[in-house]
C-alpha positions as CSV (number, residue, x, y, z in Angstrom):
1,X,112.7,182.4,-73.5
2,X,112.0,186.1,-73.2
3,X,109.0,187.6,-74.5
4,X,108.5,191.2,-75.6
5,X,105.1,190.9,-74.6
6,X,103.7,194.4,-75.9
7,X,105.2,193.8,-79.1
8,X,103.4,190.5,-79.4
9,X,100.1,191.4,-78.3
10,X,99.9,194.4,-80.4
11,X,100.9,192.0,-83.6
12,X,98.1,189.9,-82.5
13,X,95.7,192.6,-82.4
14,X,96.5,194.3,-85.8
15,X,97.5,191.2,-87.6
16,X,94.2,189.0,-86.9
17,X,90.7,189.6,-87.5
18,X,88.2,190.7,-84.7
19,X,87.1,187.8,-82.6
20,X,84.2,188.3,-80.1
21,X,83.9,186.9,-76.7
22,X,80.2,185.6,-75.8
23,X,79.5,189.1,-74.3
24,X,80.8,190.8,-77.8
25,X,84.6,192.1,-76.3
26,X,87.2,191.6,-79.1
27,X,89.7,189.0,-77.9
28,X,92.0,188.5,-80.8
29,X,95.0,190.1,-79.1
30,X,94.4,187.3,-76.1
31,X,93.8,184.5,-78.4
32,X,96.7,185.2,-80.5
33,X,99.0,186.0,-77.8
34,X,98.4,182.3,-76.5
35,X,98.8,180.9,-79.9
36,X,102.1,182.5,-80.1
37,X,103.2,181.4,-76.4
38,X,102.1,177.9,-77.9
39,X,103.8,177.8,-81.1
40,X,107.3,178.7,-80.0
41,X,107.3,176.6,-76.6
42,X,106.3,173.9,-79.1
43,X,108.9,174.7,-81.2
44,X,112.1,175.7,-78.9
45,X,110.9,173.9,-75.8
46,X,112.5,176.4,-73.1
47,X,112.9,175.3,-69.7
48,X,111.8,179.1,-68.3
49,X,110.0,181.4,-69.7
50,X,109.0,185.2,-69.1
51,X,106.4,187.4,-70.4
52,X,108.7,191.0,-69.9
53,X,106.3,193.7,-69.3
54,X,106.4,197.6,-70.1
55,X,105.8,199.1,-66.4
56,X,106.5,202.4,-67.9
57,X,106.5,202.4,-71.6
58,X,108.3,205.9,-71.9
59,X,110.4,206.5,-68.9
60,X,110.8,209.9,-67.9
61,X,114.7,209.6,-67.4
62,X,115.0,208.6,-70.9
63,X,112.6,211.4,-72.2
64,X,114.6,213.8,-70.2
65,X,117.6,212.9,-72.2
66,X,115.8,213.0,-75.5
67,X,112.4,214.8,-75.2
68,X,111.5,213.4,-78.6
69,X,111.5,209.9,-77.4
70,X,108.0,208.0,-78.3
71,X,106.4,211.3,-78.1
72,X,104.5,210.8,-81.4
73,X,102.9,207.7,-79.4
74,X,101.5,209.9,-76.6
75,X,97.9,210.6,-76.3
76,X,97.7,212.0,-72.7
77,X,100.7,213.6,-71.3
78,X,100.3,213.1,-67.2
79,X,102.2,215.3,-65.0
80,X,102.5,212.8,-61.9
81,X,102.9,209.6,-63.5
82,X,103.6,207.9,-66.5
83,X,102.6,209.4,-70.0
84,X,99.5,207.5,-71.7
85,X,100.4,205.6,-74.8
86,X,98.0,205.9,-77.7
87,X,96.3,202.4,-78.0
88,X,93.2,201.1,-79.3
89,X,90.3,200.9,-76.9
90,X,89.3,197.4,-78.1
91,X,93.2,196.3,-77.3
92,X,93.2,198.5,-74.0
93,X,90.4,196.5,-72.9
94,X,92.4,193.2,-73.7
95,X,95.4,194.0,-71.8
96,X,94.0,193.0,-68.3
97,X,92.5,189.8,-69.5
98,X,95.9,188.7,-70.9
99,X,97.4,189.4,-67.2
100,X,94.8,187.2,-66.0
101,X,95.2,184.5,-68.2
102,X,98.7,184.7,-68.1
103,X,98.6,184.3,-64.1
104,X,96.1,181.6,-64.4
105,X,98.8,179.7,-66.1
106,X,101.4,180.8,-64.0
107,X,103.4,182.1,-66.5
108,X,105.9,184.4,-65.2
109,X,105.3,188.2,-65.7
110,X,108.0,190.5,-65.1
111,X,108.3,194.1,-65.0
112,X,110.2,196.9,-63.3
113,X,109.0,200.1,-62.1
114,X,110.3,203.2,-64.2
115,X,111.9,200.8,-67.1
116,X,110.8,199.1,-70.3
117,X,110.3,195.7,-71.2
118,X,113.6,196.2,-73.3
119,X,115.1,196.8,-69.7
120,X,113.8,193.7,-68.3
121,X,114.7,191.7,-71.2
122,X,118.2,192.9,-71.1
123,X,118.9,192.3,-67.4
124,X,117.5,188.7,-67.6
125,X,119.2,187.9,-70.8
126,X,122.5,188.9,-69.3
127,X,124.2,186.2,-67.0
128,X,121.3,183.9,-67.2
129,X,123.5,180.9,-66.9
130,X,122.0,179.5,-69.8
131,X,120.8,179.8,-73.7
132,X,118.6,182.7,-74.1
133,X,115.8,183.2,-77.1
134,X,114.4,186.8,-76.9
135,X,111.2,187.0,-79.3
136,X,110.4,190.5,-80.2
137,X,109.5,192.5,-83.3
138,X,112.1,195.4,-81.9
139,X,115.5,195.7,-84.0
140,X,116.7,197.2,-80.6
141,X,117.4,194.3,-78.9
142,X,119.5,193.1,-81.5
143,X,122.1,194.7,-79.5
144,X,121.7,191.7,-77.0
145,X,122.9,189.2,-79.7
146,X,126.0,187.5,-78.4
147,X,127.0,184.0,-79.7
148,X,129.3,183.0,-77.0
149,X,126.7,183.7,-74.2
150,X,124.3,181.8,-76.3
151,X,121.6,184.8,-76.5
152,X,119.8,185.4,-79.8
153,X,116.8,187.2,-81.0
154,X,114.0,185.3,-82.8
155,X,112.7,188.4,-84.6
156,X,108.9,188.3,-85.4
157,X,109.2,191.4,-87.9
158,X,107.6,189.2,-90.4
159,X,105.2,187.4,-88.1
160,X,105.9,184.8,-85.6
161,X,105.2,181.8,-88.0
162,X,108.0,183.4,-90.0
163,X,110.4,184.5,-87.5
164,X,114.2,184.8,-88.1
165,X,116.7,183.5,-85.8
166,X,119.2,186.5,-85.4
167,X,122.9,185.6,-84.4
168,X,126.0,187.5,-84.8
169,X,126.3,186.3,-88.3
170,X,122.8,187.6,-89.3
171,X,123.1,191.0,-87.9
172,X,126.7,191.3,-89.6
173,X,124.9,190.1,-92.9
174,X,122.0,192.3,-92.6
175,X,123.4,195.4,-91.5
176,X,127.5,195.3,-91.8
177,X,128.0,195.3,-88.3
178,X,129.0,193.3,-85.3
179,X,126.0,193.0,-82.7
180,X,128.3,194.4,-79.9
181,X,127.8,197.8,-82.5
182,X,124.4,197.4,-82.9
183,X,123.7,200.2,-80.2
184,X,126.0,202.5,-81.8
185,X,124.8,201.7,-85.2
186,X,121.1,202.6,-84.3
187,X,122.4,205.8,-82.3
188,X,123.7,207.0,-85.5
189,X,121.0,205.8,-87.9
190,X,118.2,207.1,-85.5
191,X,115.1,205.5,-85.4
192,X,111.6,207.6,-86.3
193,X,109.6,204.9,-84.4
194,X,111.2,205.7,-81.2
195,X,111.3,209.3,-82.1
196,X,115.0,209.1,-82.2
197,X,116.7,211.4,-84.7
198,X,120.0,210.0,-85.5
199,X,122.7,212.1,-87.0
200,X,121.1,214.1,-89.9
201,X,122.6,212.9,-93.2
202,X,123.9,209.8,-92.0
203,X,122.3,206.6,-92.6
204,X,122.8,203.0,-92.4
205,X,125.5,202.5,-94.9
206,X,127.5,205.6,-93.6
207,X,126.7,204.4,-89.9
208,X,128.1,201.1,-90.9
209,X,131.4,202.1,-92.8
210,X,132.2,205.0,-90.0
211,X,131.7,201.8,-87.2
212,X,133.8,199.2,-89.5
213,X,136.7,202.1,-89.8
214,X,136.7,203.6,-86.4
215,X,135.3,200.7,-84.0
216,X,132.8,202.5,-82.0
217,X,130.7,205.9,-81.3
218,X,133.6,207.3,-79.3
219,X,136.2,206.3,-82.1
220,X,133.8,208.0,-84.5
221,X,133.7,211.3,-82.4
222,X,137.2,211.4,-81.9
223,X,137.9,210.9,-85.5
224,X,135.7,213.9,-86.2
225,X,137.9,216.0,-84.6
226,X,141.2,214.8,-85.5
227,X,142.7,216.1,-88.8
228,X,144.6,213.2,-89.2
229,X,141.7,210.8,-89.4
230,X,140.0,209.0,-92.5
231,X,136.9,210.8,-92.6
232,X,135.3,213.3,-94.9
233,X,134.8,216.7,-94.3
234,X,131.1,216.5,-94.5
235,X,130.6,213.4,-92.5
236,X,132.7,215.4,-89.9
237,X,130.7,218.1,-90.0
238,X,127.5,216.0,-89.7
239,X,128.9,214.4,-86.5
240,X,129.9,217.7,-85.2
241,X,126.6,219.1,-85.7
242,X,124.9,216.3,-83.9
243,X,127.5,216.5,-80.7
244,X,124.5,217.5,-78.1
245,X,122.4,214.6,-79.5
246,X,125.4,212.0,-79.5
247,X,126.2,213.1,-75.7
248,X,122.8,211.7,-74.4
249,X,121.4,209.2,-77.2
250,X,124.0,206.0,-76.3
251,X,122.2,205.8,-72.9
252,X,118.6,206.1,-74.2
253,X,119.2,203.3,-76.6
254,X,121.0,201.0,-74.5
255,X,119.2,198.7,-72.5
256,X,119.5,198.3,-68.9
257,X,121.3,195.2,-68.1
258,X,121.7,195.3,-64.2
259,X,118.1,196.0,-62.7
260,X,117.3,194.3,-59.1
261,X,114.9,191.6,-60.5
262,X,113.8,188.2,-59.3
263,X,115.0,185.5,-61.6
264,X,113.9,182.6,-59.1
265,X,110.2,181.9,-60.4
266,X,110.7,181.9,-64.2
267,X,110.7,178.1,-64.9
268,X,107.9,177.2,-67.5
269,X,104.9,175.3,-65.7
270,X,104.1,171.8,-67.1
271,X,100.3,172.7,-66.5
272,X,98.1,175.6,-65.4
273,X,98.6,177.0,-62.1
274,X,94.9,177.6,-61.0
275,X,93.0,175.5,-63.5
276,X,89.8,176.4,-61.8
277,X,90.5,180.3,-62.7
278,X,91.7,179.4,-66.4
279,X,88.6,177.4,-67.1
280,X,86.4,180.4,-65.9
281,X,88.3,182.9,-67.8
282,X,88.2,180.7,-71.1
283,X,84.3,180.4,-70.8
284,X,84.0,184.1,-69.9
285,X,86.0,185.3,-73.0
286,X,85.7,182.1,-75.3
287,X,89.3,181.2,-74.8
288,X,88.5,177.5,-75.1
289,X,90.6,176.4,-77.9
290,X,94.1,178.6,-77.4
291,X,93.8,177.6,-73.7
292,X,93.3,174.0,-74.5
293,X,96.3,174.0,-76.9
294,X,98.6,176.0,-74.4
295,X,97.7,173.5,-71.7
296,X,98.5,170.6,-74.2
297,X,101.7,171.9,-75.0
298,X,103.1,173.0,-71.6
299,X,101.9,169.2,-70.3
300,X,103.6,167.6,-73.6
């Protein structure tokens, strides 16, 4: 089980009321994430689990290709390091607490310098040698769905308690494309939440129709310049006008699958790795109930 950790703690923060620790610090994201992990582990019983981390939420190499990539989320550009993401102060204060609590439990946190959690997930899901469940609220990761490899997405767009199991049939029914076409589909459609403009005038239906007819993005671009291809003049013009974008967007949209990551320490613990540290953290931050629940779930 691979967790898109930021997707989950953002959801916990915005989706639950403020809960104060003894010192008054809001800890709703910490508590919510622990409860989400407990619920998912209890339901699916994974043998391995990783909290995948954004070491760089807006990698420079992606921004060099498309300068609008996640630009609307930047609160403070930094000349010599990663841009600062707009995160509410009460949530920002909770992120180090989350890291400390996960370490006390012995739950693996995996990131890679210069890459997003999506890229970590893509790498760990590829060639895992076992079935993989990816937990995320990010549709971009639908590109990883692969029935033959046993990779599916537990999509939490409507909440962890109402998550959807995304397999190839789900993607086909929802979007009219194969899961293997989803990255090209997303490139054509664009995604305002990531600052990806897409091909102007091409929405989901047109993107699905083009992929159904021509197979992939390369096939679509080849057809756009082929007078004999069955493509409306208006669509040809839209694809041609988006040439510069289409030259680079596939590299931005595609998640990495070959990062040099250590897969050797991902086994889910059966008990907290550091019970004393966990007890101190639980008392300091008022995490007694969610910490006890996760401890019980791990030991079951």
